[in-house]
N, C-alpha and C positions, 0 to 999 in steps of 0.2 A: 591356384597357380595361374597367373595371367596367360592368356592365349593370344595376346596381341604382340606381334613382332615387327619391329621397324627396320627397314633397309633403305639405302639411299634412293632406290628407284621404285619401291612399293612398300605397302604396309599390309600385313595379313591379320585378319580378325574373323573369328567364327567360321573359318574355312573359306573365306572370301579374300581375294587379293585386290587391294585398292591402289589406284594410280597416285603417284606423287608429282610427276612432271607437270609443271604449270599449275600446281595446286593453289598457289596464291590467288589466281584468277577464278578458280572454281570454288567459290566461297559459300555457296548456299544451295540446297536442293532446289532445282528449277533452273539452274544455269543451262543454257543450250548452245549448241554449236556443232562443229565438225570434228570427228576423231581423226587425228593425224598420226601417221605411222612412218616417221622419217628415219628409216634404217640407216646407220646403226644407232641412232639416238632413241630415246625413250618415247613410246607412244603417249599421246596426251590429248586433252580436249582443248581445241581452239575456241574459246568462249566468244560468242557473237551477240548474245542477247540473254534475256531472263524472262521466264514465265512470270507474269505479275504475281507478287507474293500474296495479294489478297484473294487470288483464285485457289490457293492451296489450303484445303480445309484442315488437315491434321499433320502437324509436324511434331515429332517426338525427339527428345534428347536424353542422353545418358553418358555417364563417365565411363571410359574404357581404361582398364588397368593394363599398362604397357609392361611387357617383360624387359626389364633393364639389366638383367644379370650379365649379359654379354654385350650390352649396347656400347658402341664406340662412336667417335667423331666421324668415322667413315660412313657409319649407318645413317647418321643425321645428314651428312652430305653438304648442306647449304644453310645459310642463315634462315631462321624461321620467324614468322610473325606469331605473337601471342598477345592475349588480353591480360593486362596486369593492372592492379589498382594504383593510381597516382593520386595522392591526397584523398583517398577514398573513392575516387572516380575510376571506373573501368575504362582503360584506354589501350589502343594498339601500341605495341612495342616490337622492335626488331631485336632478336637475340642472336648473337654470334654463335658459331658452332660450339665453342668451348663452354659458353654460358648456358646454351640450350642443353648440352650434355649434363652439366652439373645440376641444372634445375629439374630435368626429367628424372635423373637418378635419385635425387632427393625428394621427389614427388612434390616439389614446389609448383611445378607445371604439370597439368593433367591434360589428357586428350578427351574431348567431348565430341560425341557422334550425333549429328542431326540427320534425321531420316524421314522419308515420306514413303508410304506403301506404294507399290507400283500402280495399283488401280486408282489410288487417290491422285497420283501425279498424272496418270492418263486422263482423268476427269478434268484436272486443272488445265492441261494442255488443250484438250478438246474444247474447253470453254474460252480459249484465247485464239480466235480465228487468225489474227495477224501472225502469231507465233507458229501456228500450225502451218501456215503457208511458207514461212521461212524453212521449217523442218522438211517440208515436201521438196522445196527447191534444192536443199542440200543433198538430197538423194540418200544413198546407202551409208554415207558417212555421218548422217545426222544422229546426234546423241543428246540425251537429257541426263543431267546429274541427279541422282536420287538419294545418295547418302554422302555426307560431307563431314570430315573431321576438322576440328580446329583446336589449337592449343590455348590453354586458359590457366590463370592462376588457380591453385587448388581450392582456395576458399570460395572463389567465384564459381568454380566448376561444380561444387556441391549443390549449388542452386539449380543446376541443369541435370541432376542425376535422377536415376530411377524412372526412366521413361516419362520425364516431365513433358507437359503440354506446352508448346512454344508458340508464341505469336510473332509473326514477322511483319515488319513495316518498312516502307521505303520513303525516305525523306528527301531533304535537299541534296541535289547532285546525285540522286538515286542511291544514296547510302542506305544499305539494308541493315536493320537492327533486329535483334532477337530478344524477346522479353518473356520471362517466366514469373509466376506469382501474381496473386491478387487478380485473377481472371485475365491476365495479360495486360494489366494497366501499367504503363511505363512509370506512372507517378508512385505506385505502391510496390511494384515488382523490381526485378533485377534486369537491367537492359545492357546488352553489349553490342558493339559494332561487328558486323560480319563481313562487310565489303573488303575485299583484298586480304582476307584472313584465313584462307583455306590451307589445310595441312595435307589432306589426302581425300580421295573421292572415289565413288563407284558410279559407273555409267549404266544407262539403259539403252538398249537397241530397240528400234521401233518396228512393230508389225502394223501395216496399213490395211485399210479396207479394200484395197485394190492393188494389183501388181504393177500396173502402169502408172507412172507419175501423174499423167494428165487426168486420171480418174480417181486419184487419192483425195479423200476429204477428211477422214478421221483416223485416229489411232485406235486399234482394236486390241493391242496387247503391248506390254513392255517386258523385255527380257534382260536380266542382268548381263552386263558386259564387263568382265573383270580384267585387271591388268594381266598382261602376259608378255613374253618376249616377242610374240608375233602379232 
């Protein structure tokens, strides 16, 4: 029985609650920025930058089974982005709420979760001095995305299932792509665009090596920061 439930403001999976507000901009683990809490609107990550994808050693992906038994248009809430094959090429597409509901219920579209372990993300951030300084400057609101869901055609999604090892690359105009298969080779594997394709995300709050901002230099721990009403 799927344990993933979708609502218009969050998604729950494995006992965790994931943000959906501004999800399109939070498209890959390593997005960084400031957590905004604009009551009574939904909390979200204001994305300002990205930890270089070549600094992140281990990215895993898996297909998540969504509980669609009671899924409605209200739960989907807004148009969503999905990766679908066009003439055999995986390309981004925008699905209206009606179309998204139909395709999610029929399992034509699946959700794929991309994740990085907290310690691996901490290492990547600490190895990116410019990004560390940004995070320090943003103070207590600074956050790092560590898990990201995206919607994908079911046939493509199977390529990213079972904790597949994913290679991220940033190309022209900083478009980030994810590749699985054949050792991460884009020529032999399956590659999809991730930029502006986020569906839901989990944040990490930062513990620094010093309490005062002027003395902070490194991250010493990352703690899950889940969606909530507050």
